[in-house]
N, C-alpha and C positions, 0 to 999 in steps of 0.2 A: 504494500500500500504506500503510495507516494505522499510525501509531505507537501503542504501547499506551497506553490511557487509564487514568488512575487510577480505581480503584473504592474504595468504603468498605472499611476494614480489617475482616477477619472473624476475625482471629487474636488471641488473648488476649496481653497484654503478657508478655514474658519467655519466649515459646515460639517465637521467630522461628527459621526455618530458611531455607536458600537456596531461592529459588523455582525451580520447574521450568516452563519455558515450552513450551507444547504448541500446535501448529497443528492446527485441526480444519476439516473440510469436510463439508457435508451436501448431498446431491443426490438427487433423485428420478430414477431411471434410466429410468423409463417403459419398463421391460422391454427396454431396448436399442434402442428405435426412436425416430424423430423424431415430432413432433407429427402426429396422425392416422395413425400407424403406416405412413407412406409409405416409409420407408427404414430398413434395419437398420444402425445406426451404432455398435455396441458397441466396435469397434476404435478408432474415433476418440474415443469417450468415454473409453476407457482412457488414451489419450495425454493428454487434457485433464485428467483426474483426477491423473495422475502429475505434470503440470507445476505443480500447486499445491503440491507437496511437503508435504502434510499428514502429520502423525504419526498422526492418527486420522480415519477416514472413516466417515460415517454414510450408509447407502444405504437408500432406500425403493423399493418396486416393483422389486426385483431378482429375476430368475428363478433358481429352483433347477434346474428342468428344463422342457422343453416338447417332446414327441416330434414334434409336427407341424411346428413352426417349424424344428427341427433338420434336417429333410429339404427344406424349402422355400427356405431362405436360405443363400447362399454365405457361407463364413467363419464359420458357426455353431460356437462352441467346443465341444469334447467335455466340458470341465469346466463345472460350474455357473457362472453369470455372476459371482457374487461371488468365486469362486476365480480366474477369468480376470482380473478387475480387480485382484485382490491380487497376482498373479503377480510374483515376484522383488522386489517393493517392500515389501509388507506381509506379514511372515512369519506373522502371527496373524490369524485371522478367525473370526467367529461368525455364524451364520445363524438367523433365527427364521422358520419357515414359517408363513404366515398363511392365504393363499387357496389352496385345493386344488381342482382341476378335473380332468376326465377325461384331459387331455393333459399336465398338469404342475402346478406350484405356484410361487408367488412370495411374497416377504415382505420383511423388513428384514434388514440385515446391517451389521456393524461390522468394518472393516479396521484393524489396529493394528500400529504398530512396537514397541509395548510388549507384554510378555507378557499374555495374557488368562488370568487365574487361574480365573475362573468366569464362566459366563453362563447366563441363563435367559430364556425368552420367555413373558411373561405375556399370556394371552389376555384381551383387553378387548373382545371382540365383544359387542354389546348385543342386537341382534335382527335378524332377516332375513338376507339373503345376505351382507351386508358382514362380512368377517372382518378383525379388527384385532388388533395385538399391540404390546407394549412390550418391546423387546429390551434387557435389562439386562446389561452386561458390567462386570466388575471388572478393571481394568488395573493392573499393577504398574509404577510409575514408576521412573526411573533412581535415585532416592534411596530406593527401597524403600517409599514411601507408595503408597496405593491411590487411583486415580481411578475414579469410577463414571461410566460412559458409558451413556446410555439413548437408544436410537434409536426414534423415534416416527413413526407414521403413523395419524392419527386419522380418524374417520368423516366422512361427508359431511353428516349431519344434526346440527344444533346440539345437540339434546337428547342425542344419543349422545356428542358431543364433551365436553359438560359432565360426563357420568358418567365418561368415560374420563380426563379431567383429574383428577377426584376420585380415581379409582383410582390414578393416577400419584402423587398426593400421599400417599395411604395407603401405597402401596408404599415410597415414600421414607421415611416415618415409621417403618415397621416393619422395613425391611431395610437402611437406610443410616445409619451413625452421623451424629449431628448435625454433627460437625466435619469430616466427610470432604468433599473436593472432588467436585463433580458437574457433568457437562455433559449437558444434555438437548437433542437436536437432531433435526430432521426436518421432515416435512410435517404441519402441524397442521390444515390445511383450515379455518383459523379466519378466514374472510373478514370477520367482524364484530369481530375483535380483542377477544375476550372472555377469552382465556386468561391474559393478564397478571395480572389480579386474582386469579384462582383459584390460579395457580402462585406468586404472591407469598406465599401462606399457607404454602408449603413452603420459603420463603426463596430462590426462584429469581428472577433478573432476566434480561431479554433483552438480549443484547449490543448489537444495533443500536439498539434503543430507548434504552438507557442512553447510548450514544454520540451519537446524533443526534436523539433525541426521538421517533422512530417506527421501527417495524420495517421491514425492507427489503421493497420490492415485488418479488415473485418470480414471479408468474403473470399471464398466460402469458409464457413466456420471451422471445418475440419482441418483446413490447410489455408489460412488467410493469405491472400495475395493482393486483393484490391481494397482501396481506401474508400469504401462506400458510405460508412456510417460516421457521423460527426457530432460534436458538441461545440457550438459557438456561443460566445458570451459578449455582452456589452455592459459597461458600467459595473464590472466586477473588480473589487479591490485586489483579490488574489484568487487564483484558480489552479487546480492541478488534477491530472488524470489519476484514476485509481486502477491499478493493475488487477484484473480479475483472473482467477485460475482458469486454465484451459478446460478442465473437467468440472462440472458436467456440461458446460455450455457448448462444447464442440459437437454435441449430437442433439441439442434441444431446438435448433433452428438452422437455416442455411446461413444466417448472419451471426457473427459473434457480437455480444453486447459491449457497450462502452459505459464507463462510469467516471464521475469526477466530483470533487468537492469544490464548491464555489462560495466565496465570502463576498457579500454585497453590503 
């Protein structure tokens, strides 16, 4: 587990307040199945997520419902998957439905130990069958300040991702105060690592890249080669990645999870 790394100060002199340290986790749940959908492992995934002890969890490809799977797989929960994962640990959760099909739907979700005062799911689908969204949640921290948490799952085509990143920057400019702390996390599908430059225009820095010089390799989980998953921050006093063990995560999804501690 890494110690917090110093980041450039974002706060004006004379406005110092005591920092609130928040642990965040992002994971693509792959709809509760292992790679290639060979095994339903949502119960094991829930235990692994709980063991990280995150205050805020960003989920992608999380199922809201699936009427066929619920009759085929033993142990399928009655509640939506994001509620099942949140059970007893995260009292607050928000879900943004993105992909809808005849038997169900899936999308992004945020689980939080802090109150979620407001949330909205911004549709950033560009063209064709790919449906994508940005789930924006406003969390009330223990000191009364607001933390903006944005859960991201971007498109597979680069030209779509560029437009979606631009929409993210526009949304932040219009809807989030310049001095508010922000965490943007999720599956960026950015295998060519183009997002850093675009998101820097919105004042965002990537936690792993800032600490080590490169974003974490997260895909495929069994043998990570591509830097698809990210945690970006703005107005964070300090931030540092948390190194998670390879097991059991390497068989719980096709993506490895990322975690970080952030002080705002």
